[in-house]
C-alpha positions in Angstrom: 38.7 -54.1 -24.9 38.2 -51.2 -22.9 38.5 -51.5 -19.4 35.7 -50.0 -17.2 36.4 -49.2 -13.8 33.6 -49.6 -11.4 33.9 -47.7 -8.1 32.5 -49.3 -5.0 29.9 -46.6 -3.4 30.0 -46.5 0.3 26.9 -47.8 1.7 24.8 -45.5 3.7 24.7 -46.3 7.4 21.2 -47.4 8.3 19.4 -45.2 10.9 19.9 -46.1 14.4 16.6 -47.1 16.0 17.5 -45.6 19.3 18.0 -42.1 17.7 14.5 -42.0 16.3 13.0 -43.1 19.5 15.0 -40.3 21.4 13.6 -37.7 19.1 9.9 -38.9 19.4 10.3 -39.1 23.2 11.7 -35.5 23.2 8.6 -34.3 21.2 6.4 -36.1 23.7 8.1 -34.6 26.6 7.8 -31.1 25.1 4.1 -31.5 24.3 3.6 -32.8 27.9 5.3 -29.6 29.4 3.2 -27.4 27.1 -0.1 -29.1 28.2 1.0 -28.8 31.8 1.8 -25.2 31.6 -1.6 -24.5 29.8 -3.4 -26.5 32.3 -1.6 -24.7 35.2 -2.6 -21.4 33.7 -6.2 -22.3 33.2 -6.4 -23.5 36.8 -4.9 -20.3 38.1 -7.3 -18.3 35.9 -10.5 -20.3 37.2 -9.1 -20.0 40.7 -8.8 -16.1 40.3 -12.3 -15.8 38.9 -13.8 -18.1 41.6 -12.0 -15.9 44.3 -13.3 -12.6 42.7 -16.9 -14.0 42.5 -16.7 -14.9 46.3 -15.6 -11.5 47.2 -18.5 -9.8 45.3 -21.0 -12.3 46.7 -19.6 -11.7 50.2 -19.8 -7.8 49.7 -23.3 -8.0 48.2 -24.8 -10.3 50.8 -23.4 -9.1 54.1 -25.4 -10.3 57.0 -27.6 -7.6 58.7 -25.4 -7.5 61.7 -22.5 -6.0 59.5 -24.8 -2.9 58.7 -24.6 0.2 60.8 -27.2 0.1 63.5 -29.3 3.0 64.8 -28.0 4.5 68.0 -29.8 3.2 71.1 -32.2 5.4 72.9 -31.7 6.6 76.4 -34.3 7.9 78.9 -34.5 11.5 79.5 -37.1 11.4 82.2 -35.0 9.1 84.5 -37.6 6.4 84.9 -38.6 5.3 81.4 -41.5 7.6 81.0 -41.7 7.1 77.3 -42.5 4.2 75.4 -45.5 3.0 73.4 -47.8 5.8 72.5 -51.5 5.1 73.5 -53.2 8.3 72.2 -56.7 9.3 72.7 -56.8 12.2 70.4 -54.5 14.3 72.3 -55.7 14.4 75.9 -54.4 17.4 77.8 -51.6 17.0 80.5 -51.9 18.8 83.5 -49.3 21.2 85.0 -49.0 18.8 87.8 -47.5 16.4 85.3 -44.4 18.5 84.9 -41.5 16.2 85.8 -38.6 17.0 88.0 -36.4 14.4 86.6 -33.1 15.5 85.2 -32.6 15.2 81.5 -30.0 12.9 80.0 -28.9 12.5 76.4 -31.4 11.1 74.0 -30.1 9.3 70.9 -32.2 9.3 67.9 -32.1 7.2 64.6 -32.2 10.0 62.0 -33.5 8.9 58.8 -33.7 11.1 55.8 -36.6 10.5 53.3 -36.2 11.9 49.8 -39.4 12.7 48.0 -38.0 11.7 44.7 -37.2 8.1 45.6 -39.2 7.2 48.6 -41.8 5.4 46.5 -39.2 3.0 45.2 -37.6 2.3 48.6 -39.2 -0.4 50.8 -40.7 0.9 54.1 -38.3 1.5 56.8 -38.6 -0.4 60.0 -38.4 1.4 63.3 -38.9 0.3 66.9 -41.5 1.8 69.1 -39.9 5.0 70.9 -37.6 5.8 68.1 -37.3 8.9 66.1 -36.8 9.7 62.4 -36.1 13.1 60.6 -38.0 13.2 57.3 -36.7 15.8 55.0 -38.5 16.5 51.7 -38.9 19.2 49.0 -42.5 20.1 48.3 -43.8 22.0 45.3 -46.7 24.3 46.3 -46.7 26.1 42.9 -46.3 29.9 42.7 -46.8 30.7 46.6 -44.5 28.9 49.0 -46.3 28.6 52.3 -44.9 28.9 55.8 -44.0 25.5 57.7 -47.2 25.6 59.8 -49.4 26.0 56.8 -47.5 23.4 54.8 -48.2 20.7 57.6 -51.8 21.1 56.8 -51.1 19.6 53.5 -49.3 16.6 55.0 -51.8 13.6 55.5 -50.9 11.4 58.6 -51.8 7.7 57.9 -51.8 5.2 60.8 -52.5 1.5 60.9 -52.1 0.4 64.5 -51.8 -3.3 65.0 -54.5 -3.3 67.9 -56.6 -0.9 65.8 -56.5 1.9 68.4 -55.1 5.4 68.2 -52.1 6.6 66.2 -48.6 4.9 65.4 -46.5 8.0 65.3 -46.5 11.8 65.9 -44.8 14.8 64.3 -42.8 16.5 67.3 -41.6 19.6 65.4 -41.0 20.9 61.9 -38.9 23.5 60.2 -38.0 24.5 56.7 -37.4 27.3 54.2 -37.9 28.0 50.4 -35.3 26.7 48.0 -34.0 28.8 45.1 -36.1 26.7 42.9 -39.3 27.9 44.4 -40.1 24.8 46.5 -40.3 24.3 50.3 -37.6 22.3 52.0 -39.4 20.8 54.9 -38.0 18.6 57.8 -40.3 16.8 60.2 -39.3 15.2 63.3 -41.2 12.0 63.8 -41.6 9.9 66.9 -42.9 6.3 66.8 -45.4 5.4 69.4 -47.0 2.0 69.0 -46.6 -1.1 66.7 -48.2 -0.9 63.2 -47.6 1.1 60.2 -47.4 4.9 59.5 -47.0 7.1 56.5 -46.9 10.7 55.5 -48.6 11.8 52.3 -48.5 15.1 50.3 -52.1 15.8 49.7 -51.7 17.8 46.6 -50.0 15.0 44.6 -50.7 11.9 46.6 -47.0 11.3 46.8 -45.8 9.2 49.7 -43.2 11.2 51.7 -42.3 8.7 54.3 -43.6 5.2 55.3 -42.4 2.8 58.1 -43.3 -0.4 59.8 -43.1 0.0 63.4 -42.3 -2.9 65.6 -42.1 -3.4 69.4 -39.0 -2.1 71.1 -36.4 -4.8 72.3 -35.6 -2.6 75.2 -37.3 -4.0 78.3 -36.8 -0.7 80.1 -39.1 1.2 78.0 -42.6 1.7 79.3 -45.8 2.8 77.8 -46.1 6.5 76.8 -49.2 7.7 78.5 -49.3 11.2 77.1 -49.8 12.8 80.5 -46.3 14.1 81.3 -44.6 17.1 80.0 -41.1 18.0 80.9 -39.7 21.5 80.6 -36.0 22.5 81.1 -34.4 26.1 80.8 -30.8 26.5 79.8 -29.1 28.9 82.4 -27.0 30.4 79.7 -23.9 28.5 80.8 -24.8 25.2 79.0 -26.6 23.7 82.1 -30.1 22.6 82.1 -32.5 23.8 84.9 -35.4 21.5 85.6 -38.8 23.0 86.1 -40.8 21.3 88.8 -44.5 21.7 88.3 -45.6 19.8 91.3 -47.1 22.9 92.8 -49.5 23.2 89.9 -48.3 26.7 88.5 -50.4 28.6 86.1 -47.5 30.9 85.2 -44.1 29.1 84.7 -42.3 31.8 86.8 -44.1 30.4 89.7 -42.7 26.9 89.2 -39.8 25.8 91.4 -36.4 25.2 89.7 -35.1 22.0 91.3 -31.4 22.6 90.9 -31.7 26.1 92.7 -34.4 25.5 95.2 -36.1 28.7 94.2 -38.7 30.1 91.9 -37.9 30.4 88.2 -38.9 34.0 88.7 -35.7 34.7 90.6 -33.6 32.9 88.0 -35.1 34.3 84.7 -35.0 38.0 84.9 -37.0 40.3 82.5 -35.1 40.9 79.3 -33.1 37.8 79.5 -33.2 35.3 76.6 -33.0 31.5 77.2 -33.4 28.3 75.3 -36.4 26.3 76.6 -36.5 22.5 76.0 -39.8 20.7 76.0 -40.1 16.8 76.1 -43.4 15.1 75.3 -42.9 12.1 73.2 -42.5 8.4 73.2 -39.0 8.6 72.0 -38.1 11.3 74.7 -36.6 13.6 72.1 -36.3 17.3 72.9 -37.9 20.2 71.2 -36.1 23.3 71.7 -37.1 27.1 71.2 -35.4 30.4 72.0 -37.5 32.7 74.1 -37.1 36.0 76.0 -39.0 37.1 79.2 -40.6 40.4 78.8 -42.2 41.3 82.3 -45.2 39.1 82.9 -45.0 37.1 79.6 -42.5 35.2 77.5 -42.1 35.6 73.9 -40.4 33.4 71.3 -37.6 35.2 69.5 -37.6 32.7 66.6 -40.6 31.5 64.8 -39.3 27.9 64.1 -39.5 25.2 64.8 -43.3 24.5 64.7 -44.0 22.7 68.1 -46.0 19.5 68.5 -48.3 20.0 65.5 -50.0 16.8 66.3 -50.8 17.5 69.8 -52.6 21.0 69.9 -53.6 20.3 73.6 -49.9 20.2 74.6 -49.3 23.4 72.5 -52.2 25.1 74.3 -50.9 24.1 77.7 -47.4 25.4 76.9 -48.8 28.7 75.6 -50.7 29.2 78.9 -47.7 28.5 81.1 -45.4 30.6 79.0 -48.0 33.4 78.4 -47.0 33.8 74.6 
């Protein structure tokens, strides 16, 4: 009988319960770390987005106090003889109204108005006794007019709060033709009383400039009466000589120069060219022209600027005094 050998097979050791639990715990910990890292990354991303949004919001919604403010106006007359304009159609000042006050620096808020985008922009807000420089390009067709003629095609519209007079005036204007056949025109505007004002190009109906004019916050600014005209002559060395018209001169050379204590006739010889400064405005802004004395008359050596186009009575008075 054959003998069969039977080998006893070594029994496999049963898995240890503690090892399985260890691997499961390792997987759980790894998953927790991954979740934590993902969560931290998401938090940082959200935080960065929130910070960026805050910066944009802050930069897009700055308080008005952060914006550049217009320069404050000073008083070139010395006693606040400029403020709200109460015009009566251009009443004529007298030569006795020439002031002997020294001129000081006059700041202006210069605003450029572009005729291509002024319709889309909201009206500017200006205080009484402030100034604005309105610069536009106008198309007159084949023939480009001079500045004086062009101003006749600019309509002034006033809507004063009290229903009386005008709200602004053009002090002076200058310009030149462009290579494209248009007229580049600059108009110096002075605000006179609360209300609204605008400039319209009559040929097209285009609004060139519009402003809401509000009362000045400066308590030192007084009412502009339209009765005083100040004249200064540059002595050639950068100093202004004050023309005193208290003796009612009919010829400016008979007026006294305050700083010299002598007649202008002795200070301004024939053949000499000087810069003459005229102040007749609510804002106290100077209008300057170059002129030369020729014996018993004075002639302008430059055509521009056009002076006080909205106040013909003042222009006539100056012409009589200067004899040009």
